[in-house]
GUTORVO-187040 format. One record per residue: z, y, x of N, C-alpha, C, O in turn; residue in one letter. Coordinates in steps of 0.2 Angstrom, whole numbers, padded with zeros to 4 digits, always signed. Atoms other than C-alpha are relative to their C-alpha. Layout:
// GUTORVO-187040
ZYXZYXZYXZYXa/...
This chain:
// GUTORVO-187040
+0004-0005-0002-0049+0031+0051+0003+0007-0002+0005+0007-0008m/-0002-0007+0002-0044+0049+0051-0005+0004-0004-0011+0002-0003t/+0005-0004+0004-0052+0062+0040-0005+0004+0005-0011+0004+0004d/+0004-0003-0005-0058+0071+0056-0005-0005+0003-0011-0003+0004q/+0005+0005-0002-0066+0055+0062-0006-0001-0005-0012-0001-0003e/+0005+0001+0005-0075+0053+0046-0005+0006-0001-0011+0005-0001l/+0004-0006+0000-0081+0071+0046-0005+0000+0006-0011+0002+0005e/+0004+0000-0006-0087+0069+0064-0006-0005-0001-0012-0004+0001r/+0005+0005+0001-0096+0053+0060-0006+0002-0005-0012+0001-0004w/+0005-0002+0005-0105+0060+0045-0004+0006+0003-0011+0005+0002t/+0004-0005-0003-0111+0075+0055-0004-0003+0005-0010-0001+0006a/+0004+0004-0005-0117+0063+0069-0006-0004-0004-0011-0004-0001a/+0006+0003+0003-0127+0053+0056-0005+0005-0002-0011+0004-0001w/+0005-0005+0002-0135+0069+0049-0004+0002+0006-0010+0004+0005r/+0003-0002-0006-0139+0074+0067-0004-0005+0003-0008-0004+0008a/+0004+0005-0003-0146+0057+0071+0003-0003+0007+0000-0006+0011g/-0004+0002-0006-0133+0054+0085+0004-0006-0001+0007-0007-0006t/-0004+0006+0000-0126+0037+0088+0007+0000-0001+0010+0005+0002p/-0008+0000+0001-0108+0033+0082+0002-0006+0004+0002-0012+0001v/-0002+0006-0004-0102+0022+0096+0007-0002-0001+0008-0008+0001a/-0007+0002+0001-0084+0022+0092+0002-0004-0006+0008-0005-0007d/-0002+0004+0007-0085+0013+0075+0003-0007+0002+0008-0008-0001f/-0003+0006-0002-0082-0004+0083+0008+0000+0002+0012-0004+0000p/-0007-0001-0003-0066+0002+0092+0004+0002-0006+0010-0001-0007l/-0004-0002+0005-0060+0010+0076+0001-0005-0005+0007-0006-0008k/-0001+0005+0005-0063-0005+0065+0005-0005+0003+0009-0008-0001a/-0005+0005-0003-0053-0016+0078+0007+0003-0001+0012-0001-0002r/-0006-0004+0000-0039-0003+0078+0003-0001-0007+0009-0002-0008r/-0002+0000+0007-0038-0003+0059+0002-0007-0002+0006-0008-0006e/-0002+0007+0002-0038-0022+0058+0007-0002+0003+0010-0005-0001r/-0007+0002-0003-0023-0023+0070+0005+0004-0005+0010+0001-0006r/-0005-0003+0005-0014-0010+0058+0001-0004-0006+0006-0004-0009w/-0001+0004+0006-0018-0020+0043+0004-0007+0001+0008-0009-0003l/-0004+0006-0001-0011-0036+0051+0007+0002+0001+0012-0002-0002f/-0007-0002-0001+0005-0026+0056+0002+0002-0007+0008+0000-0009a/-0003-0002+0007+0006-0019+0038+0001-0007-0004+0006-0007-0008w/-0001+0006+0004+0004-0037+0030+0006-0003+0003+0010-0006-0001i/-0006+0003-0003+0017-0044+0043+0006+0004-0003+0011+0001-0004a/-0006-0004+0002+0029-0029+0038+0001-0002-0008+0007-0003-0010m/-0001+0002+0007+0026-0034+0019+0004-0006+0000+0009-0007-0004d/-0003+0007+0000+0031-0052+0022+0007+0000+0003+0011-0003+0001w/-0006+0000-0003+0045-0048+0033+0005+0004-0005+0011+0001-0006t/-0004-0003+0005+0052-0036+0020+0001-0004-0006+0007-0005-0008a/-0001+0005+0005+0049-0049+0007+0005-0005+0001+0009-0007-0003g/-0005+0005-0002+0059-0062+0016+0007+0003+0000+0012+0000-0002v/-0007-0004+0000+0073-0049+0019+0002+0001-0007+0008+0000-0008g/-0002-0001+0006+0073-0045+0001+0003-0006-0004+0007-0006-0008l/-0002+0006+0003+0074-0063-0005+0007-0002+0003+0011-0005-0001v/-0006+0002-0003+0088-0066+0008+0006+0005-0003+0011+0002-0005a/-0005-0005+0003+0097-0050+0001+0002-0002-0007+0008-0002-0009f/-0001+0003+0007+0095-0057-0017+0004-0006+0000+0009-0006-0004a/-0004+0007+0000+0102-0074-0012+0008+0002+0001+0012+0000-0002a/-0006-0002-0002+0117-0065-0004+0004+0004-0007+0009+0002-0008w/-0003-0003+0006+0120-0054-0020+0002-0005-0005+0007-0005-0008l/-0001+0006+0005+0119-0070-0031+0006-0003+0002+0011-0005-0002w/-0006+0004-0002+0132-0079-0021+0006+0004+0001+0011+0002-0001i/-0005-0004-0001+0143-0065-0015+0004+0003-0005+0010+0003-0006a/-0004-0003+0006+0147-0056-0031+0000-0004-0006+0006-0005-0008d/+0000+0005+0006+0142-0068-0045+0001+0004-0007+0001+0000-0012g/-0001-0003+0006+0144-0054-0058-0007+0000-0004-0012-0002-0001s/+0006+0000+0004+0131-0053-0072-0005+0005+0002-0011+0004+0003t/+0005-0006-0003+0124-0036-0065-0003-0002+0006-0009-0002+0007v/+0003+0002-0006+0122-0043-0048-0005-0006+0000-0010-0006+0003m/+0005+0005+0001+0114-0059-0054-0006+0002-0003-0012-0001-0001r/+0006-0003+0003+0102-0050-0065-0004+0004+0006-0010+0003+0006f/+0003-0004-0005+0098-0038-0050-0003-0005+0005-0009-0004+0007t/+0002+0005-0005+0096-0053-0038-0007-0004-0003-0012-0004+0001a/+0006+0003+0003+0084-0062-0050-0006+0005-0001-0012+0003+0001a/+0005-0005+0001+0074-0046-0053-0003+0001+0007-0009+0002+0008a/+0003-0001-0007+0072-0043-0034-0004-0006+0002-0010-0005+0005i/+0004+0006-0001+0066-0061-0032-0007+0000-0003-0012-0001+0000v/+0006+0000+0004+0053-0059-0046-0005+0005+0003-0011+0004+0004v/+0004-0006-0002+0047-0042-0040-0003-0001+0007-0009+0001+0008l/+0002+0002-0007+0046-0048-0022-0006-0005+0000-0011-0004+0003t/+0005+0005+0001+0036-0063-0027-0007+0003-0002-0012+0001+0000a/+0006-0003+0003+0024-0053-0037-0003+0005+0005-0009+0005+0006a/+0003-0004-0005+0022-0040-0023-0003-0004+0006-0009-0002+0008a/+0003+0004-0005+0019-0054-0010-0007-0003-0002-0012-0004+0002l/+0006+0003+0003+0006-0062-0021-0006+0005+0000-0011+0004+0001a/+0005-0006+0001-0003-0045-0024-0002+0001+0007-0008+0002+0008f/+0002-0001-0007-0003-0042-0005-0005-0005+0003-0010-0003+0006t/+0005+0005-0003-0011-0058-0001-0007+0000-0003-0012+0000+0000t/+0006-0001+0004-0024-0056-0015-0004+0006+0002-0010+0006+0003w/+0003-0007-0001-0027-0037-0011-0004+0000+0007-0009+0003+0007n/+0003-0001-0007-0031-0039+0008-0005-0005+0001-0008-0005+0007w/+0005+0005-0001-0043-0053+0006-0007+0003+0002-0008+0008-0002r/+0006-0003-0002-0059-0049+0015+0000+0006+0004-0005+0008+0006g/-0001-0006-0004-0052-0034+0023+0002-0001+0007+0001+0004+0011s/-0002+0001-0007-0047-0042+0039-0006-0004+0004-0005-0007+0009l/+0006+0003-0004-0065-0047+0044+0000+0002+0007+0002+0007+0008a/+0001-0002-0007-0069-0047+0062-0005+0006+0000-0008+0008-0005e/+0005-0005-0002-0080-0034+0070-0007-0002-0003-0009-0008-0004e/+0006+0001+0003-0097-0032+0061-0006+0002+0005-0004+0005+0010q/+0005-0001-0005-0114-0032+0070-0003+0007+0000-0006+0010+0005a/+0004-0007+0001-0121-0015+0063+0005+0005-0002+0010+0004-0005s/-0004-0006+0002-0114+0002+0059+0000+0000-0008+0005+0001-0011t/+0000+0001+0007-0119-0001+0041+0005-0005-0002+0009-0004-0007r/-0005+0005+0001-0108-0016+0041+0007+0002+0001+0012+0001-0003e/-0006-0003-0002-0094-0007+0049+0002+0005-0006+0008+0005-0008y/-0002-0004+0005-0095+0006+0035+0001-0004-0006+0006-0002-0010l/-0002+0004+0006-0095-0007+0021+0007-0003+0001+0011-0003-0004q/-0006+0003-0001-0080-0015+0029+0005+0006-0001+0011+0005-0004l/-0005-0006+0001-0071+0003+0030+0000+0001-0007+0006+0003-0010a/-0001-0001+0007-0075+0005+0012+0004-0005-0004+0007-0004-0009e/-0003+0006+0003-0069-0012+0007+0008+0001+0001+0012+0000-0003r/-0007-0001-0002-0052-0008+0016+0002+0006-0004+0008+0006-0006r/-0002-0006+0003-0052+0009+0008+0002-0002-0007+0007+0001-0010s/-0001+0002+0006-0053+0001-0009+0006-0004-0001+0010-0003-0005r/-0006+0004-0001-0039-0011-0004+0006+0004+0000+0011+0003-0003a/-0005-0005-0001-0028+0003+0001+0002+0004-0007+0007+0005-0009r/-0001-0003+0007-0031+0012-0016+0003-0005-0005+0008-0003-0009l/-0003+0005+0004-0027-0004-0025+0008-0001+0002+0012-0002-0003r/-0007+0001-0002-0011-0006-0015+0004+0006-0002+0010+0005-0005y/-0004-0006+0002-0005+0012-0019+0001-0001-0008+0006+0001-0011v/+0000+0001+0008-0010+0009-0038+0006-0005-0002+0010-0004-0006h/-0005+0005+0001+0001-0007-0037+0007+0003+0001+0012+0001-0002f/-0007-0003-0002+0015+0003-0029+0003+0004-0006+0009+0004-0008g/-0002-0004+0006+0015+0014-0045+0003-0005-0005+0008-0004-0009w/-0002+0005+0005+0017-0002-0056+0007-0003+0002+0011-0004-0002w/-0006+0003-0002+0031-0009-0045+0006+0005-0001+0011+0004-0003v/-0005-0005+0001+0040+0008-0046+0002+0000-0007+0008+0001-0009l/-0002+0000+0007+0039+0007-0065+0004-0006-0002+0009-0005-0005a/-0004+0006+0001+0045-0011-0065+0007+0001+0003+0012-0001+0000a/-0007-0002-0003+0060-0005-0053+0004+0004-0005+0010+0003-0006d/-0004-0004+0005+0064+0008-0066+0003-0004-0006+0008-0003-0008l/-0002+0005+0006+0065-0005-0080+0006-0004+0002+0011-0004-0001v/-0006+0004-0003+0076-0016-0069+0006+0004+0001+0012+0002-0001v/-0006-0004-0001+0087-0002-0064+0004+0002-0006+0010+0002-0006i/-0003-0002+0006+0089+0004-0081+0004-0005-0004+0010-0004-0006a/-0004+0006+0003+0094-0013-0087+0006-0002+0004+0011-0003+0001a/-0006+0001-0004+0106-0015-0073+0005+0005-0001+0011+0004-0001a/-0005-0006+0002+0114+0002-0077+0003-0002-0007+0009-0001-0008h/-0003+0002+0006+0116-0004-0095+0005-0006+0001+0011-0006-0002v/-0005+0006-0001+0124-0021-0089+0006+0003+0003+0012+0001+0002l/-0005-0003-0004+0135-0011-0077+0005+0004-0005+0011+0003-0005l/-0004-0004+0004+0141+0001-0091+0003-0005-0005+0009-0003-0007y/-0004+0005+0005+0145-0014-0103+0005-0003+0004+0010-0005+0001l/-0005+0003-0004+0154-0022-0089+0006+0004+0002+0012+0002+0002d/-0005-0004-0003+0164-0008-0081+0001+0007-0003+0006+0010-0002e/+0000-0006+0003+0161+0007-0092-0004+0005+0004-0008+0004+0008g/+0004-0005-0002+0155+0024-0087+0002+0003+0007+0000+0008+0010a/-0004-0002-0006+0166+0026-0071-0005+0001+0006-0006+0007+0009r/+0004-0001-0006+0152+0023-0058-0007+0002-0002-0012+0003+0002r/+0007-0001+0003+0137+0027-0069-0003+0007+0003-0009+0007+0005l/+0003-0007-0003+0134+0046-0064-0002+0000+0007-0008+0002+0008p/+0002+0001-0007+0134+0042-0046-0006-0004+0001-0011-0003+0005g/+0006+0004+0000+0122+0028-0048-0006+0003-0003-0012+0002+0000m/+0006-0003+0003+0110+0037-0059-0002+0006+0004-0009+0006+0005i/+0002-0005-0004+0110+0052-0047-0004-0003+0006-0009-0001+0008a/+0003+0003-0006+0106+0040-0032-0007-0003-0002-0012-0003+0001m/+0006+0003+0003+0093+0031-0043-0006+0005-0001-0011+0004+0001t/+0005-0006+0001+0084+0048-0047-0002+0002+0006-0008+0003+0007a/+0002-0002-0007+0084+0053-0029-0005-0005+0003-0010-0003+0006a/+0005+0005-0003+0076+0036-0023-0006+0000-0004-0012-0001-0001a/+0007+0000+0003+0063+0036-0037-0004+0006+0001-0010+0005+0002i/+0003-0006-0001+0059+0054-0034-0004-0001+0007-0009+0001+0008a/+0003+0001-0007+0056+0050-0015-0006-0005+0000-0011-0004+0003a/+0005+0005+0000+0046+0034-0019-0006+0003-0004-0012+0002-0001a/+0006-0003+0004+0035+0044-0032-0003+0005+0005-0010+0005+0004a/+0003-0005-0005+0032+0058-0019-0004-0003+0005-0010-0001+0007a/+0004+0003-0005+0027+0046-0006-0007-0003-0003-0012-0003+0000l/+0006+0003+0003+0015+0036-0018-0005+0006-0002-0011+0005-0001l/+0004-0006+0002+0008+0053-0024-0004+0002+0006-0010+0003+0006w/+0004-0002-0006+0004+0059-0006-0005-0005+0003-0010-0004+0004w/+0004+0005-0002-0003+0042-0001-0006-0001-0004-0012-0002-0001w/+0006+0001+0004-0014+0041-0016-0005+0006+0001-0011+0004+0001q/+0004-0005-0001-0021+0058-0013-0004-0001+0007-0010+0001+0007r/+0003+0001-0007-0024+0054+0006-0005-0005-0001-0011-0004+0002r/+0005+0005+0001-0033+0038+0001-0006+0002-0004-0012-0001-0002e/+0006-0002+0004-0044+0046-0012-0004+0005+0005-0011+0004+0004r/+0004-0004-0004-0049+0059+0001-0004-0004+0005-0010-0003+0006r/+0003+0005-0004-0053+0045+0013-0006-0003-0003-0011-0004+0000r/+0006+0003+0004-0064+0036+0000-0005+0005-0001-0011+0003+0000a/+0005-0005+0001-0073+0052-0003-0004+0001+0006-0010+0002+0006q/+0003-0001-0006-0077+0054+0015-0004-0006+0002-0010-0005+0005r/+0004+0006-0001-0083+0036+0017-0006+0000-0004-0011-0001-0002l/+0006-0001+0004-0094+0039+0002-0005+0005+0003-0011+0004+0002a/+0004-0005-0003-0101+0055+0010-0004-0003+0006-0010-0002+0008a/+0003+0003-0006-0104+0045+0026-0005-0005-0002-0011-0005+0001l/+0005+0005+0003-0113+0031+0016-0006+0004-0002-0012+0002-0001r/+0006-0004+0002-0124+0044+0008-0004+0003+0005-0010+0003+0005e/+0003-0003-0006-0128+0052+0025-0004-0006+0003-0010-0005+0005a/+0003+0005-0003-0133+0035+0031-0006-0002-0005-0011-0004-0002l/+0005+0002+0005-0143+0031+0015-0006+0005+0000-0011+0003-0001t/+0005-0006+0000-0152+0048+0015-0004-0001+0006-0010+0002+0006a/+0004+0001-0006-0158+0044+0033+0000-0007+0003+0003-0008+0008n/+0000+0007-0002-0161+0025+0034-0003-0001+0007-0002-0006+0010p/+0004+0002-0006-0173+0027+0049+0003+0004+0006+0000+0005+0011e/-0003-0004-0006-0160+0036+0061+0001-0004+0006+0004-0002+0011n/-0001+0004-0005-0159+0021+0072+0007-0002+0002+0009-0004+0007g/-0007+0002-0001-0140+0018+0070+0002-0007-0001+0007-0009+0000h/-0002+0007+0002-0141+0001+0064+0001-0005+0006+0002-0011+0005d/
């Protein structure tokens, strides 16, 4: 749901106007969640295949460490994804109140997802730092400056994306809470 939709729905609640497109938006969001989960699992399978290739193709200490770390972090991320979205993929609900409850449940799941993303980013930093140390011990400092610069750019991009997404999801959660308050303030408005 977009910010504009949430603002429009809140205004409609306060005015006592029915919100007819809630079911449509809930179905659309459910399809997006299914696509997002499928993307997570597809990326996870790809990462495990890449880790297997690293393990077999190179065989160096650095690459084997990196491959093992990729598998562990991927398994943790897929386990979290499975746990996080439970209950968020429910079918359409019968009333607008139930649609709103489902939207809030999905909003909380998205916020958990972003929060977990920060933890994965921190874990990636630890793994990358350890890989840099192993690379330095194995090859010296020849490739280290370029790898550190590339790592800094990737981490900065990931952190910027997570920061933007977290702000966006917090605003969405606030708008959903305002919509719930509008519904609760006027329970006899006939929207159920």
